[in-house]
ROMARFI-866512 format. One record per residue (C-alpha): residue in three letters; x, y, z. Coordinates in pm, 1 decimal. Layout:
N
 res       c1       c2       c3
 Ala        X        Y        Z
...
//
This chain:
469
 res       c1       c2       c3
 Met  -2133.4    469.5    476.0
 Arg  -2083.6    192.6    733.9
 Tyr  -1794.7    -49.2    754.7
 Ile  -1799.4   -413.8    863.1
 Ser  -1526.9   -659.6    963.8
 Thr  -1409.6   -942.0    740.3
 Arg  -1450.5  -1177.0   1039.1
 Gly  -1806.7  -1075.3   1119.6
 Gln  -1785.3  -1025.7   1496.3
 Ala  -1692.5   -655.9   1532.5
 Pro  -1945.0   -370.4   1540.6
 Ala  -2010.5   -175.6   1222.0
 Leu  -1840.7    165.3   1226.8
 Asn  -1860.2    493.8   1037.5
 Phe  -1563.4    630.0    839.9
 Glu  -1424.0    841.6   1122.0
 Asp  -1416.2    547.0   1362.5
 Val  -1270.8    313.3   1098.6
 Leu   -993.6    563.8   1030.6
 Leu   -890.9    550.9   1396.1
 Ala   -960.2    180.9   1455.2
 Gly   -743.0     31.2   1179.5
 Leu   -783.1   -335.1   1274.6
 Ala  -1127.6   -454.2   1381.3
 Ser  -1177.0   -575.9   1739.8
 Asp  -1228.2   -934.0   1616.3
 Gly   -894.4   -929.2   1433.4
 Gly  -1051.7   -870.4   1093.1
 Leu  -1015.8   -586.8    843.5
 Tyr  -1282.4   -327.4    776.7
 Val  -1451.7   -305.5    437.0
 Pro  -1751.2   -100.5    320.2
 Glu  -2086.1   -260.6    399.9
 Asn  -2199.6   -164.6     48.9
 Leu  -1957.3    -64.8   -226.0
 Pro  -2061.9    243.2   -427.9
 Arg  -2105.8    185.2   -800.3
 Phe  -2071.8    444.4  -1076.2
 Thr  -2228.5    433.7  -1422.2
 Val  -2018.5    445.1  -1737.2
 Glu  -2167.9    787.6  -1813.1
 Glu  -2074.0    917.7  -1468.1
 Ile  -1714.5    794.0  -1498.1
 Ala  -1683.7    936.6  -1850.7
 Ser  -1792.0   1278.9  -1720.7
 Trp  -1480.2   1288.1  -1499.9
 Ala  -1237.3   1295.2  -1794.7
 Gly   -997.1   1587.6  -1770.4
 Leu  -1057.3   1663.7  -1403.0
 Pro   -752.8   1763.0  -1193.9
 Tyr   -637.7   1472.0   -979.1
 His   -772.8   1612.9   -650.8
 Glu  -1115.9   1669.3   -804.7
 Leu  -1126.1   1315.3   -944.5
 Ala  -1021.4   1191.3   -599.0
 Phe  -1319.6   1371.7   -447.6
 Arg  -1562.4   1207.5   -693.9
 Val  -1423.7    857.6   -629.6
 Met  -1380.6    879.6   -251.5
 His  -1679.0   1095.1   -155.6
 Pro  -1916.0    799.8    -93.4
 Phe  -1669.7    649.6    153.6
 Val  -1652.7    956.7    379.5
 Ala  -2006.4   1091.6    331.3
 Gly  -2166.5   1165.0    665.1
 Ser  -1831.5   1195.1    844.3
 Ile  -1651.8   1484.1    670.2
 Pro  -1834.5   1781.7    514.4
 Asp  -1777.3   1810.0    138.6
 Ala  -1603.7   2148.8    157.7
 Asp  -1357.7   2024.3    421.6
 Phe  -1283.3   1704.0    230.2
 Lys  -1218.3   1899.0    -89.9
 Lys   -968.3   2122.8     93.4
 Ile   -791.6   1818.8    240.2
 Leu   -759.2   1656.4   -101.7
 Glu   -635.8   1970.7   -271.8
 Ala   -365.0   2013.2     -4.7
 Thr   -271.6   1643.5    -25.8
 Tyr   -187.8   1641.3   -395.6
 Ala    -56.8   1997.8   -426.4
 Asn    290.6   1889.8   -312.2
 Phe    343.0   1624.0   -580.7
 Ala    623.3   1711.0   -822.4
 His    435.2   1643.8  -1148.5
 Ser    138.2   1856.0  -1256.3
 Ser    -49.9   1540.5  -1355.6
 Val     25.0   1388.7  -1010.7
 Ala     28.7   1038.2  -1165.4
 Pro    146.6   1068.5  -1528.4
 Leu    146.0    781.7  -1777.1
 Arg    464.4    700.9  -1967.4
 Gln    447.2    484.4  -2279.5
 Leu    689.0    190.6  -2310.7
 Asn    555.9     58.9  -2640.2
 Gly    244.4     69.1  -2856.0
 Asn    -10.4    -33.4  -2594.7
 Glu    196.6    -68.2  -2277.0
 Trp    217.6    210.8  -2019.1
 Val    378.8    279.3  -1682.9
 Leu    167.9    477.3  -1437.6
 Glu    428.2    682.4  -1251.5
 Leu    324.4    682.7   -887.4
 Phe    654.0    814.7   -751.5
 His    622.6   1192.2   -781.2
 Gly    521.8   1240.3   -417.5
 Pro    756.1   1360.4   -141.0
 Thr    906.6   1015.5    -64.7
 Leu    918.7    893.7   -427.3
 Ala    684.8    596.5   -382.0
 Phe    319.5    512.3   -442.2
 Lys    256.5    507.0    -67.0
 Asp    250.4    888.4    -74.4
 Phe    -88.7    883.8   -247.0
 Ala   -252.9    733.8     59.6
 Leu    -28.4    843.9    344.6
 Gln    -18.7   1213.6    257.9
 Leu   -397.8   1193.4    276.1
 Leu   -405.8    976.7    589.3
 Gly   -194.0   1224.1    786.8
 Arg   -428.7   1510.1    699.7
 Leu   -739.2   1303.8    776.8
 Leu   -597.4   1207.3   1116.4
 Asp   -512.9   1567.2   1199.9
 Tyr   -863.2   1676.9   1101.1
 Val  -1046.3   1408.2   1299.3
 Leu   -822.7   1422.2   1609.2
 Ala   -845.7   1801.6   1631.1
 Lys  -1223.8   1776.8   1611.6
 Arg  -1230.8   1513.4   1885.7
 Gly   -958.3   1662.0   2103.6
 Glu   -777.5   1325.6   2108.8
 Arg   -416.1   1213.2   2093.5
 Val   -310.6    880.1   1938.2
 Val     -7.4    657.7   1890.0
 Ile     68.6    520.4   1544.2
 Met    250.8    188.4   1517.1
 Gly    349.5     82.1   1169.1
 Ala    554.5   -189.0   1004.6
 Thr    735.6   -124.6    678.3
 Ser    922.1   -330.2    423.4
 Gly   1069.4     -6.6    291.0
 Asp    832.8    258.4    156.4
 Thr    536.3    275.9    394.5
 Gly    754.5    398.9    680.4
 Ser    897.8    707.0    512.3
 Ala    563.4    795.0    353.1
 Ala    386.3    759.3    689.8
 Ile    643.4    973.4    869.8
 Glu    635.0   1237.3    595.7
 Gly    255.6   1238.2    600.5
 Cys    221.3   1253.5    979.4
 Lys    529.4   1448.4   1093.4
 Ala    335.5   1774.3   1130.0
 Cys     36.5   1615.0   1304.2
 Glu     -7.8   1783.3   1641.9
 Asn   -189.4   1492.0   1804.4
 Val     13.7   1195.0   1682.5
 Asp    319.4   1005.3   1806.8
 Ile    450.7    773.6   1536.3
 Phe    657.9    456.9   1579.3
 Ile    772.8    281.7   1261.0
 Met    938.3    -59.9   1262.0
 His   1151.9   -182.8    973.7
 Pro   1359.3   -502.9    942.1
 His   1718.0   -419.7   1041.5
 Asn   1953.2   -412.9    738.5
 Arg   1674.7   -530.9    504.1
 Val   1569.5   -204.1    341.6
 Ser   1768.3      0.9     92.4
 Glu   1989.8    280.4    223.6
 Val   1774.7    548.1     61.9
 Gln   1460.9    394.5    212.7
 Arg   1621.9    381.9    557.1
 Arg   1753.0    737.3    544.3
 Gln   1417.7    871.5    428.7
 Met   1280.8    745.1    760.3
 Thr   1566.8    801.6   1001.8
 Thr   1661.6   1155.5    895.2
 Ile   1321.1   1305.2    975.7
 Leu   1379.2   1417.1   1332.3
 Gly   1105.5   1522.2   1570.8
 Asp    988.1   1461.3   1925.4
 Asn    692.1   1262.1   1792.1
 Ile    888.6   1048.4   1540.7
 His   1051.9    716.7   1639.0
 Asn   1222.0    470.7   1404.8
 Ile   1279.7    117.2   1528.7
 Ala   1498.7   -135.8   1343.7
 Ile   1384.3   -486.0   1439.8
 Glu   1631.6   -773.6   1431.7
 Gly   1397.2   -981.5   1217.1
 Asn   1200.2   -959.5    892.0
 Phe    898.0   -758.5    779.6
 Asp    651.3  -1026.4    884.9
 Asp    792.8  -1012.2   1238.2
 Cys    730.0   -634.5   1241.0
 Gln    379.6   -678.1   1102.1
 Glu    292.9   -945.8   1359.4
 Met    398.8   -712.2   1641.3
 Val    169.6   -439.9   1505.9
 Lys   -123.2   -683.0   1494.6
 Ala    -46.1   -816.1   1844.9
 Ser    -31.0   -460.5   1979.7
 Phe   -373.8   -384.1   1834.4
 Ala   -512.4   -697.6   1997.7
 Asp   -388.8   -590.3   2343.9
 Gln   -339.7   -213.8   2386.7
 Gly   -293.8   -210.1   2763.6
 Phe     68.6    -96.5   2731.0
 Leu    -57.3    238.2   2594.0
 Lys   -228.7    325.6   2923.5
 Gly   -553.1    437.7   2762.7
 Ile   -420.7    615.3   2451.0
 Arg   -564.7    485.1   2123.9
 Leu   -345.3    293.5   1877.1
 Val   -388.1    380.0   1507.3
 Ala   -266.0    185.9   1201.1
 Val    -94.5    335.1    897.1
 Asn    -32.3      3.2    724.5
 Ser   -266.1    -96.0    445.7
 Ile   -490.6   -268.6    699.7
 Asn   -625.2     86.6    747.2
 Trp   -918.3    130.1    508.8
 Ala   -820.8    490.1    425.1
 Arg   -504.2    358.6    257.8
 Ile   -701.8    135.0     21.5
 Met   -960.7    404.0    -45.1
 Ala   -698.8    652.0   -166.8
 Gln   -535.9    399.0   -398.7
 Ile   -860.0    328.6   -587.2
 Val   -840.9    675.0   -743.5
 Tyr   -537.6    625.6   -965.5
 Tyr   -696.6    328.3  -1143.1
 Phe   -975.3    562.0  -1257.4
 His   -714.5    830.0  -1337.8
 Ala   -515.9    594.8  -1564.8
 Ala   -819.7    449.1  -1737.5
 Leu   -965.1    791.0  -1818.1
 Gln   -642.6    887.6  -1995.1
 Leu   -648.8    575.1  -2213.7
 Gly  -1005.5    577.3  -2341.5
 Gly  -1185.7    440.1  -2039.8
 Pro  -1457.3    377.4  -1953.0
 Ala  -1552.4    331.4  -2319.2
 Arg  -1282.6     63.8  -2337.8
 Ser  -1148.2   -186.1  -2087.7
 Ile   -800.9   -156.8  -1929.6
 Ala   -562.9   -419.9  -1786.5
 Phe   -328.0   -355.7  -1494.3
 Ser     -9.2   -523.7  -1374.9
 Val     59.5   -449.0  -1009.1
 Pro    380.8   -518.8   -815.3
 Thr    243.3   -628.1   -478.7
 Gly    344.3   -807.4   -162.0
 Asn     70.2   -715.0     84.9
 Phe   -214.7   -721.8   -173.3
 Gly   -334.5   -370.9    -83.2
 Asp   -249.5   -192.5   -407.9
 Ile   -402.0   -457.4   -631.6
 Phe   -706.3   -491.0   -406.4
 Ala   -770.3   -122.8   -477.5
 Gly   -780.8   -211.3   -848.1
 Tyr  -1024.2   -493.3   -774.8
 Leu  -1248.1   -244.0   -594.3
 Ala  -1224.3      5.3   -882.0
 Arg  -1356.1   -266.9  -1112.0
 Asn  -1639.1   -351.0   -872.0
 Met  -1726.6     20.3   -855.9
 Gly  -1790.2     25.3  -1231.7
 Leu  -1451.3     81.5  -1398.3
 Pro  -1407.7   -161.7  -1691.4
 Val  -1098.9   -365.8  -1589.3
 Ser  -1038.9   -681.0  -1791.8
 Gln   -739.0   -822.6  -1606.7
 Leu   -537.9   -770.3  -1288.1
 Ile   -190.8   -923.9  -1277.2
 Val    -32.5   -998.4   -940.0
 Ala    341.5   -936.1   -991.6
 Thr    561.3  -1077.4   -714.9
 Asn    926.1  -1157.8   -648.2
 Arg   1055.1  -1491.3   -517.4
 Asn    846.5  -1439.2   -201.9
 Asp    553.5  -1562.7   -401.6
 Ile    268.7  -1662.4   -168.9
 Leu     20.3  -1462.4   -376.8
 His    140.3  -1618.0   -703.5
 Arg    114.6  -1965.6   -552.5
 Phe   -246.3  -1898.6   -462.0
 Met   -345.5  -1741.9   -793.7
 Ser   -170.5  -2007.2  -1001.0
 Gly   -240.6  -2316.0   -789.5
 Asn   -479.6  -2238.8   -501.3
 Arg   -200.7  -2276.9   -242.9
 Tyr   -165.4  -1991.1      4.2
 Asp    104.4  -2154.1    216.6
 Lys    372.5  -1995.1    433.9
 Asp    728.4  -2038.6    310.4
 Thr   1075.0  -1913.3    399.9
 Leu   1118.9  -1540.4    348.0
 His   1407.2  -1452.0    114.6
 Pro   1572.2  -1106.9     89.5
 Ser   1557.7   -973.9   -267.1
 Leu   1638.7   -674.9   -487.0
 Ser   1273.3   -567.4   -445.0
 Pro   1254.5   -543.3    -64.3
 Ser    914.6   -375.6    -47.3
 Met    766.8   -709.3   -159.7
 Asp    969.8   -927.9     77.4
 Ile    655.9  -1037.0    259.9
 Met    554.4  -1388.2    356.2
 Val    190.8  -1327.0    459.4
 Ser    -19.9  -1067.3    273.4
 Ser   -248.8   -884.0    514.2
 Asn   -499.7   -749.8    260.2
 Phe   -558.2  -1089.9    103.2
 Glu   -817.0  -1138.6    377.9
 Arg  -1033.3   -872.1    214.7
 Leu  -1044.0  -1072.2   -108.9
 Leu  -1117.2  -1394.8     81.4
 Phe  -1415.1  -1218.7    238.0
 Asp  -1565.4  -1148.6   -105.6
 Leu  -1477.6  -1494.1   -241.0
 His  -1672.0  -1644.7     51.1
 Gly  -1985.0  -1439.8    -11.3
 Arg  -1891.0  -1190.7    263.5
 Asn  -1933.0  -1463.7    525.0
 Gly  -1723.0  -1344.1    819.1
 Ala  -1752.0  -1670.5   1012.2
 Ala  -1617.6  -1868.6    715.8
 Val  -1321.6  -1629.1    678.3
 Ala  -1245.2  -1644.3   1051.7
 Ala  -1245.2  -2026.2   1045.0
 Leu  -1023.2  -2031.7    736.2
 Leu   -769.3  -1794.1    892.1
 Asp   -771.2  -1977.5   1225.5
 Ser   -676.2  -2290.5   1032.7
 Phe   -406.9  -2100.0    844.6
 Lys   -263.2  -1969.8   1171.3
 Ala   -243.6  -2323.8   1305.1
 Thr   -110.7  -2498.3    993.3
 Gly     48.6  -2229.2    775.3
 Lys   -157.7  -2359.2    483.3
 Leu   -469.2  -2232.1    309.9
 Ser   -671.5  -2316.8      2.1
 Val  -1030.0  -2245.8    -95.8
 Glu  -1303.1  -2444.0   -269.5
 Glu  -1236.6  -2490.8   -639.3
 Asp  -1529.1  -2274.9   -753.1
 Arg  -1412.1  -1982.4   -536.3
 Trp  -1058.0  -2007.8   -671.4
 Thr  -1192.5  -2031.1  -1028.7
 Glu  -1392.2  -1713.6   -965.1
 Ala  -1074.1  -1531.6   -860.9
 Arg   -894.7  -1653.0  -1172.8
 Arg  -1155.9  -1488.7  -1398.2
 Leu   -990.9  -1156.3  -1317.2
 Phe   -650.2  -1230.7  -1168.6
 Asp   -332.7  -1371.0  -1321.0
 Ser      8.6  -1380.0  -1154.3
 Leu    382.6  -1427.2  -1196.6
 Ala    680.1  -1464.0   -962.7
 Val    995.0  -1294.1  -1096.0
 Ser   1349.3  -1373.0   -981.8
 Asp   1619.3  -1113.7   -911.7
 Glu   1796.3  -1222.2  -1229.5
 Gln   1481.6  -1173.0  -1438.2
 Thr   1423.0   -838.1  -1268.0
 Cys   1767.3   -717.1  -1376.0
 Glu   1712.1   -850.7  -1727.7
 Thr   1391.0   -647.5  -1753.0
 Ile   1552.7   -328.9  -1619.1
 Ala   1828.9   -367.8  -1879.8
 Glu   1590.7   -448.6  -2164.6
 Val   1358.3   -154.9  -2097.3
 Phe   1651.2     84.3  -2066.9
 Lys   1796.7    -41.0  -2395.5
 Thr   1470.8     -7.1  -2589.0
 Thr   1323.3    306.9  -2431.9
 Gly   1591.2    482.4  -2226.2
 Glu   1365.0    454.3  -1919.0
 Ile   1512.1    329.9  -1590.7
 Leu   1277.6    116.6  -1384.0
 Asp   1298.1     46.5  -1014.9
 Pro   1303.9   -330.7   -941.0
 His    941.1   -347.6   -828.4
 Thr    815.8   -177.6  -1144.3
 Ala   1041.3   -404.1  -1351.7
 Ile    867.3   -704.1  -1196.5
 Gly    536.2   -549.8  -1299.4
 Val    659.4   -509.1  -1658.1
 Arg    786.5   -867.1  -1672.6
 Ala    458.1  -1001.3  -1539.4
 Ala    257.1   -785.8  -1781.1
 Arg    449.0   -919.4  -2080.1
 Glu    422.4  -1283.6  -1977.9
 Cys     62.6  -1287.4  -1849.2
 Arg   -112.8  -1046.3  -2082.7
 Arg   -437.7  -1187.0  -2220.6
 Ser   -495.5   -940.2  -2505.3
 Leu   -264.3   -707.6  -2698.6
 Asp   -564.9   -498.5  -2801.9
 Ile   -638.6   -386.9  -2445.8
 Pro   -410.4   -118.1  -2297.7
 Met   -180.4   -260.3  -2032.1
 Val    -90.3    -29.3  -1743.2
 Ile    196.0   -124.4  -1511.8
 Leu    194.4     51.1  -1177.5
 Gly    528.7    229.0  -1137.2
 Thr    557.1    199.9   -761.7
 Ala    888.3    374.9   -681.1
 His   1159.1    598.7   -824.1
 Pro   1468.6    399.0   -933.5
 Val   1694.9    624.4   -725.4
 Lys   1565.7    439.5   -418.3
 Phe   1715.4    112.1   -543.2
 Pro   2057.0    181.0   -696.9
 Glu   2180.4   -171.0   -621.0
 Ala   1927.7   -324.8   -860.3
 Val   2003.0    -71.1  -1134.4
 Glu   2375.2   -136.1  -1091.8
 Lys   2328.1   -514.2  -1107.1
 Ala   2129.2   -466.3  -1428.2
 Glu   2444.3   -298.4  -1570.1
 Val   2252.3     11.3  -1669.8
 Lys   2504.4    285.9  -1739.9
 Ala   2315.4    589.9  -1621.9
 Thr   2340.5    835.3  -1335.5
 Leu   2066.3    830.2  -1076.7
 Asn   2024.4   1158.5   -893.5
 Leu   1805.3   1230.3   -595.0
 Pro   1554.7   1510.2   -661.8
 Ala   1635.8   1854.1   -521.8
 His   1436.4   1815.3   -199.9
 Leu   1639.8   1503.1   -112.4
 Ala   1976.3   1608.7   -258.1
 Asp   2147.7   1621.7     83.4
 Leu   1987.4   1299.7    215.1
 Phe   2320.4   1123.2    270.5
 Gln   2453.9   1414.5    475.0
 Arg   2155.8   1439.3    711.1
 Pro   2190.6   1301.7   1068.4
 Glu   2002.5    980.6   1141.0
 Arg   1814.1    866.9   1450.0
 Cys   1707.6    505.0   1493.1
 Thr   1685.3    246.4   1772.0
 Val   1772.8   -119.3   1708.2
 Leu   1559.4   -359.5   1911.7
 Ala   1540.5   -737.2   1941.4
 Asn   1257.7   -923.8   1773.3
 Asp   1060.4   -913.4   2097.6
 Leu    707.5   -776.8   2138.1
 Lys    749.0   -679.6   2505.2
 Ala   1067.9   -483.5   2429.7
 Val    894.4   -292.1   2150.1
 Gln    586.9   -215.2   2358.3
 Ala    806.2    -97.8   2647.7
 Phe    989.3    137.6   2409.9
 Val    660.6    279.5   2280.9
 Ser    529.6    326.8   2634.1
 Gln    851.8    499.0   2742.0
 His    881.3    736.0   2443.7
 Gly    520.6    821.5   2353.9
 Asn    356.3   1157.9   2422.8
 Arg    624.0   1367.8   2249.9
 Gly    910.0   1178.0   2409.3
 Lys    755.9   1156.5   2757.8
 Pro    649.0    823.8   2911.8
 Leu    284.5    738.5   2864.6
//
């Protein structure tokens, strides 16, 4: 399997090199040169497989030639062995044909664990083989950071620096990052928003001189391995609900477009998916594109669903690449114009093509709370605010009641007590046993100005297990 850049000017790479590269040298994102496709019969034969075995079937084509089968199977089995539910990603029924796919049974209680527990193990495997050491720089709007730290904390050849927007993540999210102490772990609170953090990561990839020769690796969803791992649970859900003999619809809470892009890829790999719903909060750039062909920058607003407080969605570029016939030059020109003007739209026929599969909805904080309250009243289930947005969007955008609707349950509600409290849900939220003492654990975090040079100087000073690079 070879990987090419969405902007067409970077060399094609194998999986191992893509894992370590993250962002392409031309500023684009890597995607498979040719997407594998499975037959209905092949997918049907996977029914009943344990999650790690299904993951091997789905992801094997992406790593073939880079990781021997036996080694990859061991990595996958270890990755999903530490999830709290035997099903790894169980389905919970809300009503007759509406289901929540619970993706929060991993160590940090969020869907990011599915990819980042794997990414940490893949990095350790590849770096040990190569005898290399790397620096990870990541930006998080809440959940990626803790999942990345948890997934990479034991990596012998990694120093990890995670930036989050200061005072703009929930307390549980913050503590899940800042209470993991280690010489190779560094939390940075940036006096800005998530997009500021993300821009600094991208700028650092573009000019890595401050690292003095050490390679920079991405853990954000610009890294192909993140997307690859998320494709699996679409197959997992569909197989439990009669797929591939019947089609399935999905509603996906998303800000950076990575999780829903994985669903788009699952469909293109042969899984019958009739509809993908982009569920957003008031930071609705994706909804504005899907509903009106306007991908325009706007003011970023803090919300009760902070993991989706994102103004510019990095993975949207991967969809643009497909919508433009995989023409890297056209995508590069489009994004250069967007960088200059803050506005983007595509030709009408390309937008119409996207709308064949995608619908979207922007949900306010008030509507989010209403949905949390309504679902609790009718089912006794407590939703986190992001999942509640997915439920609201599913109910308002659903095309057919005959097709099972799966809402991706992206986080455990205990991570967002403020939203549950505002919804006036009278229920006790308890941290699971492995996090029971979270609020008593010491924290370590550095607050830095929204300044690229200051961040890069900090990384240079504290890399290499706390020693200057």
